N, C-alpha and C positions, 0 to 999 in steps of 0.2 A: 719514402723513408719517413718514419715517424719516431718521435722521441717520447717513449712511454715512462721511463724512470719509475718502475713499479716492482713489486715483489711477485714472483711467480714460482710455482713448483718446478723442480728440475724436469719432471715428466712432461711439462707443458712447453719446454723449449723447442724452438724450430731452427732449421738451418739458417745461418748468417745472423742469428741474434747476437748482440753484444751484451755481455754481462760483466758485473763487477766481481772480482775474485780477491781473496785476501792473502796472496802469496808473495807480493813484492811491491816496490814503489810503482811499477807499471801494472796496476791492478785491473786490467781489462782483458777479456778473452772473447773470442768469436766461436760460436758453435760451428764446428766443421762437419760433424757427422752425428746422426742420431740412430742408435740401434734399439732393439727391444730392451736391452739391459742397461746401456750406458749412453752418455752424451760425451762426445769427443770435443775437447776444447783446444784452441790454437791461440797462443799468446806470445808477444815479443818479450824479451828480457835484456837487461844490460848488466855487464860485470866489468870489473877492472882487475888488473894484475895487483899483487900485493906489494908492489914497489913503484917508485916513480923515477924519472930521469929528467934531464935538462929540458925535454920537450913536454913534460907533464906526466900524466897517467896514461897507461895503455888501456884503451877501452874496447870492449867487444859487444856486439849486439847479436842476439840469437833468437831462435824460435823454439818454443816448447810445445809439445802436444801431450795432453794427458786426459784421462777420463774421469767423470764423476758418475755415480749411480743415477739412473733415471728413476727417481723416487719422489717422495713428498717433501724433500728438503727444499727450503725456500732460497732462491737466489735473486739478486737484484738485477732486473732487466733494464738496461740503459737504452737500448735501441732495438727495434724490430724492423727488419726489412722483408718485404715480400719479393721472393725470387720469381723470375719468369719461368 
C-alpha cells in the first residue's frame, strides 16, 4: 500500500484506488470496477432525520455506488493498492 496523493486522469484509475470526491463531508470513494466507458465508485455516506428526540438525532450510514466517465478528467488519487 502506498500513499501517492497526486492527480491522475480518470482513465488511469485502477481497482481499489481511493480517490477524493466532492459530494459530501465523507469525500472519499474506492474504485470498485473499471469498464471501457466508466469507473464505478463505492463510497459511504451519513444522513440524519430532520428531527431530534430525547436521545438525540437519528443517524443512518449507507453505501452509494455511482459511475464517472473514464476520460481525461483529473481526480485526486489518495491511495493506490496493488491487488493480488
